[in-house]
N, C-alpha and C positions, 0 to 999 in steps of 0.2 A: 735428582740433588735435592737434599732438603733446605728450607731456608734457615739459615742459623741464626739470623736476627728477629724472626717472625715469633711473637709470644704464642704459645699452644691457646687455642679456642677454647674462652672458659665454660664450662659444662652449662651454664645458664644459658647462655647464649646457643650453644647447640640445643640443649631442651625446648627453647622458644623455637628456633628454625624448625625442627621438627614437627611440632603442632602446627606452624604455618606452611608449612611443603606439604602436608596431607590434601589430597584433590579436593577441590571445593571450598577447602578453609577461607581463604582471601575472598573468594567471591560470596561467600556468607556475610563475611563480615563487612563487605562493602554495601551490600543490601541492608543489613541492620542500621549502618550509619545513614542509610538513604530513608529510613524507616521502619522496613519489616520487624515485627515484633510475634506474627504469630505464624504457626508451621505451615499454614497454607499461602500466606503472604509470601513466606521462603520460596516454597515450591514454586507459586507463578511468577515471582522475580527471578528467579533463576531457571526457569525453563526446563531444561533436561536433566535436573539431579534425579535419581533413583530416591524415592522417599526412605527406604532405610539407609542410605547414605548420609540423607540428609538429619535424619534423626541421631545416627551414630556420631555425624560430626558436631552438632547442636550438644550432646552428651560430653564430647571430647572438649569443647569449649567451656560447657559449665564446668567441669570438672577442673580445669587449668584457672578457673576464676574469672574469665574472659566474659561469660554471659552469668545472668542469673535467672533461673527458671521461677517463674509464679503462676500459680492458680488463681485464676481470677474467681471472685464466688460469683457466679451469674446462671441464669438458665440457658442453655446448658452450661456447665462449667467450660472455663476453655484456660489455654494456657499460654503465657507470653515469656519471650525471651528477650530479655534487656541487658546491652551493656554494663559492665560495673565500670567502677572508676577506671580498674586495670585495663578492663578493655576499651574505655575511652582515650587510652594511651596507644592504641593502634591508630586511631584515626589519622593521626598524620603520615604513618607508612601505607594505608589505602588512598589517602590523597595523592601523596608522591607516585603511587603506582599510576591511580588513575591520570595524573599529568605525563606521566613517561608514557601510555598507552596513547595520549592524544596527540603528543607532540611525535611519535615517533611511526604512527601505524598509516598514516595518511587517511583515515575514516573519520567519520563524523564525529566530533567531539563528544567528549564524555565528561558529565556535569561533575562537579564537586560532591564529594560524597556525605560531607556536612551538612547535616539539616538546616 
């Protein structure tokens, strides 16, 4: 039976949820909040993520305006991924998830993702 008093899910919410529901996306946001900015830092922090998947998720997040990709003029050149103002809005969501995991899992405490 359908809820007659429930408003339909806004398209913007569905689109945001679609991005965040992709495998590894929330974990990438978490380690970004913890300080990861370079590809290998993400790989190291996330552990078992395949490099091709990480590359795709970083591209997805960049296209969604969550990350900005900057090429640093150095020898050798390097690429950094930084949260945009739009991406920083997701910190409260990532922190809430970390608190939920900490209180519900009975495992070691999870530190706050805000640097």
